[in-house]
C-alpha positions as CSV (number, residue, x, y, z in Angstrom):
1,M,-17.0,30.1,-17.7
2,D,-14.4,31.3,-20.2
3,A,-10.8,30.2,-20.0
4,R,-7.6,30.8,-22.0
5,I,-5.9,27.7,-23.4
6,K,-3.1,26.9,-25.7
7,S,-4.3,25.6,-29.0
8,G,-2.7,22.2,-28.6
9,H,-2.2,21.7,-32.3
10,D,1.5,22.4,-32.5
11,K,3.9,22.6,-29.6
12,S,5.5,25.7,-31.3
13,D,2.1,27.4,-31.6
14,E,1.9,30.0,-28.9
15,M,-1.6,31.2,-30.0
16,T,-4.2,31.0,-27.3
17,S,-7.9,30.4,-27.7
18,T,-11.0,30.7,-25.5
19,F,-13.4,28.0,-24.6
20,H,-16.7,28.3,-22.8
21,L,-18.4,25.9,-20.5
22,R,-22.2,25.7,-20.5
23,P,-25.0,23.3,-19.7
24,Y,-26.0,20.7,-22.2
25,R,-28.9,21.4,-24.5
26,A,-30.9,18.8,-26.5
27,E,-29.5,20.1,-29.8
28,D,-26.0,19.1,-28.6
29,E,-26.7,15.4,-28.9
30,D,-25.3,14.7,-32.4
31,A,-22.1,16.7,-31.7
32,A,-21.6,15.0,-28.4
33,I,-22.0,11.5,-29.9
34,E,-19.7,12.4,-32.8
35,L,-17.1,13.7,-30.3
36,W,-17.5,10.6,-28.1
37,L,-17.0,8.4,-31.2
38,R,-13.9,10.3,-32.4
39,T,-12.1,10.3,-29.1
40,W,-12.8,6.7,-28.1
41,Q,-11.9,5.5,-31.6
42,L,-8.5,7.3,-31.4
43,A,-7.9,6.1,-27.8
44,Y,-8.8,2.4,-28.6
45,P,-8.4,1.9,-32.4
46,S,-8.8,-1.9,-32.1
47,I,-12.4,-1.5,-30.8
48,D,-15.2,-0.9,-33.4
49,F,-16.9,2.1,-31.8
50,V,-18.9,2.8,-35.0
51,A,-20.8,-0.4,-34.3
52,R,-21.5,0.8,-30.8
53,V,-23.0,4.2,-31.7
54,P,-26.7,2.9,-31.7
55,W,-26.1,1.5,-28.2
56,W,-24.3,4.7,-27.1
57,R,-27.1,6.9,-28.5
58,E,-29.7,4.9,-26.5
59,R,-27.6,5.0,-23.3
60,W,-27.0,8.8,-23.8
61,R,-30.7,9.5,-24.2
62,N,-32.1,7.1,-21.6
63,E,-29.4,7.1,-18.9
64,L,-27.1,10.1,-19.0
65,V,-29.2,13.0,-20.2
66,P,-32.1,12.3,-17.7
67,N,-29.8,11.5,-14.7
68,A,-26.7,13.6,-15.0
69,D,-25.6,17.2,-15.3
70,I,-23.8,17.5,-18.6
71,I,-21.4,20.4,-19.1
72,V,-20.3,21.1,-22.7
73,A,-17.2,22.9,-23.7
74,E,-17.3,25.1,-26.8
75,E,-14.8,27.0,-28.8
76,A,-15.9,29.2,-31.7
77,Q,-19.4,27.6,-31.3
78,V,-17.9,24.1,-31.8
79,Q,-18.2,21.4,-29.2
80,I,-14.7,20.4,-28.0
81,G,-15.5,18.5,-24.8
82,F,-18.1,17.5,-22.2
83,V,-18.3,15.9,-18.8
84,T,-21.2,14.1,-17.2
85,I,-21.7,14.0,-13.4
86,D,-24.8,12.3,-11.8
87,R,-26.5,13.3,-8.6
88,Q,-24.4,10.7,-6.6
89,G,-21.2,12.2,-7.8
90,Y,-20.4,9.6,-10.5
91,L,-18.4,11.0,-13.4
92,D,-19.4,8.7,-16.3
93,Q,-17.8,10.6,-19.2
94,L,-15.0,13.0,-19.6
95,V,-14.6,13.6,-23.4
96,V,-12.1,16.1,-24.8
97,S,-11.5,16.6,-28.5
98,P,-8.1,15.1,-29.4
99,D,-6.8,18.4,-30.7
100,H,-7.3,19.7,-27.1
101,W,-5.6,16.8,-25.3
102,G,-2.9,18.2,-23.1
103,S,-4.6,21.6,-22.7
104,P,-6.3,22.8,-19.6
105,L,-9.7,21.9,-21.0
106,A,-10.0,18.5,-19.3
107,T,-9.0,20.0,-15.9
108,A,-11.7,22.7,-16.3
109,L,-14.3,20.1,-17.0
110,V,-13.3,18.0,-14.0
111,D,-13.2,21.1,-11.8
112,E,-16.8,21.8,-12.9
113,A,-17.8,18.2,-12.1
114,K,-16.2,18.7,-8.6
115,R,-18.1,22.0,-8.2
116,L,-21.4,20.2,-9.0
117,S,-20.6,17.4,-6.6
118,P,-18.9,19.0,-3.6
119,G,-19.2,15.8,-1.6
120,G,-16.8,14.0,-3.9
121,V,-16.5,12.5,-7.3
122,T,-16.1,8.8,-8.3
123,L,-15.2,7.4,-11.7
124,K,-14.0,4.3,-13.5
125,V,-11.2,4.3,-16.0
126,N,-9.7,1.6,-18.1
127,A,-6.7,0.2,-16.3
128,D,-4.6,0.4,-19.5
129,N,-5.4,4.1,-20.1
130,N,-2.2,5.4,-18.4
131,R,-2.7,8.9,-19.8
132,A,-6.1,9.2,-18.2
133,I,-5.0,7.7,-14.9
134,R,-2.1,10.1,-14.6
135,F,-4.4,13.0,-15.4
136,Y,-6.9,11.9,-12.7
137,E,-4.2,11.5,-10.1
138,R,-2.9,15.0,-10.8
139,N,-6.4,16.2,-10.3
140,G,-6.8,14.8,-6.8
141,F,-8.2,11.3,-7.5
142,V,-7.0,8.2,-5.7
143,H,-7.4,4.5,-6.5
144,D,-10.4,2.9,-4.8
145,G,-10.5,-0.7,-6.2
146,E,-10.9,-2.5,-9.4
147,D,-13.7,-3.9,-11.5
148,V,-14.4,-5.3,-15.0
149,N,-16.2,-3.3,-17.7
150,P,-19.3,-5.4,-18.6
151,T,-19.2,-4.4,-22.2
152,S,-15.5,-4.5,-23.1
153,K,-14.5,-7.0,-20.4
154,R,-11.4,-4.8,-19.8
155,L,-10.0,-4.3,-16.3
156,I,-11.1,-0.9,-14.9
157,L,-9.9,1.1,-11.9
158,K,-12.2,2.8,-9.5
159,M,-11.0,6.3,-8.6
160,I,-12.4,8.8,-6.1
161,T,-11.8,12.2,-4.7
162,R,-13.4,13.5,-1.6
163,E,-11.8,16.9,-1.7
164,G,-14.5,18.6,-3.8
165,G,-13.8,22.1,-5.2
166,V,-11.3,22.8,-7.9
167,S,-8.0,21.2,-8.6
168,A,-5.2,22.3,-6.2
169,K,-2.5,22.4,-8.9
170,P,-2.7,24.3,-12.1
171,P,-2.8,22.0,-15.2
172,R,0.5,21.2,-16.9
173,R,1.0,22.6,-20.4
174,N,3.0,19.7,-21.8
175,G,0.6,16.8,-21.3
176,M,-2.9,15.9,-20.3
């Protein structure tokens, strides 16, 4: 899948660029883990995600890769995002490069997860991640309870969509 997106670097920058969605390949592992680290470290700077990389790499290899479809987004042969969706419709990870936050990339990845799980998608999101919560709500997700993240001990919200298919609304240009 190819899509046209705003560059997202500068609000005055009207240049567009193209990203491509494709299935994950084993050689994507290092780039995916680096992107995961960079985005989570920026979103939660008080948490030492560098210390979590060995745990994450093991989880990536042993839980996500064998049990989920992973769709990678590339731009100019550089990984700029990915989404994981397992066979039960659980979206475990939606990771978008910070320089593409606010672009249509995240919506394209969620739409692909919905396409792969037409019966519905569920996910958990940190309750203090208002940006992500608003994004998921705009993309058809509704609240479905609360839980506590066993690793971080943070409150998380359960969200679900039963609509399947792609997002009903086009993504907004001025925010994620």
